[in-house]
C-alpha positions as CSV (number, residue, x, y, z in Angstrom):
1,X,133.5,179.9,-98.3
2,X,135.1,179.4,-101.6
3,X,138.5,180.9,-102.5
4,X,137.2,183.3,-105.2
5,X,134.6,184.8,-102.9
6,X,137.2,185.3,-100.2
7,X,139.6,186.9,-102.7
8,X,136.8,189.3,-103.9
9,X,136.0,190.2,-100.3
10,X,139.7,190.8,-99.6
11,X,140.1,193.1,-102.6
12,X,137.0,195.2,-101.8
13,X,137.4,195.5,-98.0
14,X,141.2,196.0,-97.8
15,X,141.8,198.1,-101.0
16,X,142.9,201.1,-99.0
17,X,145.6,199.3,-97.0
18,X,149.1,200.1,-97.9
19,X,152.5,198.4,-97.4
20,X,153.3,199.7,-93.9
21,X,149.7,200.2,-92.6
22,X,148.8,200.4,-88.9
23,X,145.8,198.5,-87.8
24,X,144.3,199.8,-84.6
25,X,142.4,197.5,-82.2
26,X,140.1,198.2,-79.3
27,X,139.6,195.4,-76.7
28,X,135.9,195.8,-76.0
29,X,135.6,193.0,-73.4
30,X,137.6,190.3,-71.6
31,X,135.9,187.3,-70.1
32,X,136.2,186.6,-66.4
33,X,138.5,183.7,-67.0
34,X,140.7,185.8,-69.4
35,X,140.5,183.1,-72.1
36,X,138.2,185.1,-74.5
37,X,138.5,188.7,-75.8
38,X,136.2,190.7,-78.0
39,X,138.3,193.0,-80.2
40,X,137.4,195.6,-82.8
41,X,139.7,196.7,-85.6
42,X,140.1,199.8,-87.8
43,X,142.6,201.8,-89.8
44,X,142.9,205.5,-90.6
45,X,142.4,206.5,-94.2
46,X,142.1,210.2,-95.2
47,X,141.8,211.1,-91.5
48,X,138.7,208.9,-91.2
49,X,138.5,205.6,-89.3
50,X,137.6,202.7,-91.6
51,X,136.3,199.7,-89.6
52,X,137.7,196.3,-90.7
53,X,136.1,194.1,-88.0
54,X,133.4,192.4,-90.1
55,X,135.8,191.9,-93.1
56,X,138.5,190.4,-90.9
57,X,135.9,188.1,-89.3
58,X,134.8,186.9,-92.7
59,X,138.3,186.5,-94.2
60,X,139.8,184.8,-91.1
61,X,136.7,182.8,-90.0
62,X,136.2,184.5,-86.6
63,X,132.8,184.7,-85.0
64,X,131.3,188.2,-84.3
65,X,130.0,189.2,-80.9
66,X,126.5,190.6,-81.1
67,X,126.8,193.0,-78.2
68,X,130.2,194.6,-78.7
69,X,130.5,194.8,-82.5
70,X,133.8,192.9,-82.2
71,X,135.5,189.6,-83.1
72,X,135.5,186.9,-80.5
73,X,139.1,185.7,-80.1
74,X,139.9,182.9,-77.8
75,X,143.3,182.3,-76.1
76,X,145.6,183.8,-73.6
77,X,149.3,184.2,-72.9
78,X,150.0,186.4,-75.9
79,X,148.8,189.6,-77.5
80,X,145.6,188.4,-79.3
81,X,145.1,191.6,-81.2
82,X,148.6,191.2,-82.7
83,X,147.7,187.6,-83.5
84,X,144.7,188.6,-85.5
85,X,146.6,191.3,-87.4
86,X,149.5,189.0,-88.1
87,X,147.0,186.3,-89.3
88,X,145.4,188.9,-91.6
89,X,148.7,190.0,-93.0
90,X,149.6,186.3,-93.8
91,X,146.1,185.8,-95.4
92,X,146.3,189.0,-97.5
93,X,149.8,188.1,-98.7
94,X,148.6,184.5,-99.6
95,X,145.6,185.8,-101.5
96,X,147.4,188.5,-103.5
97,X,150.5,186.7,-104.9
98,X,152.7,188.8,-107.2
99,X,151.6,192.1,-105.8
100,X,153.4,194.2,-103.2
101,X,153.4,192.2,-99.9
102,X,151.6,193.7,-96.9
103,X,153.4,194.5,-93.7
104,X,150.8,195.4,-91.1
105,X,151.5,197.0,-87.8
106,X,149.3,196.3,-84.7
107,X,148.4,199.0,-82.2
108,X,146.1,198.6,-79.2
109,X,144.0,201.6,-78.1
């Protein structure tokens, strides 16, 4: 995916995110081996949940799970929901230079 398309996607999908925004995650499924997790993401804006799962998958290059409406994240030994949110924060700050930098907080439900 070219950089301009990713930047456009970032601006549209994450326009309501603020500096100190909390991104909530729901771990929908864990594989038997514990090496793969299916995680959904959202944030609260105007007392309504806004789901970010599809946008995060496109911007960060994760695969979507067709049964759980979640991102497929591989790995173990660390908080994988935090890893995705931290990667998103890094990518958003990289794609929006000169603007207020994002500082995202990860919470698991």
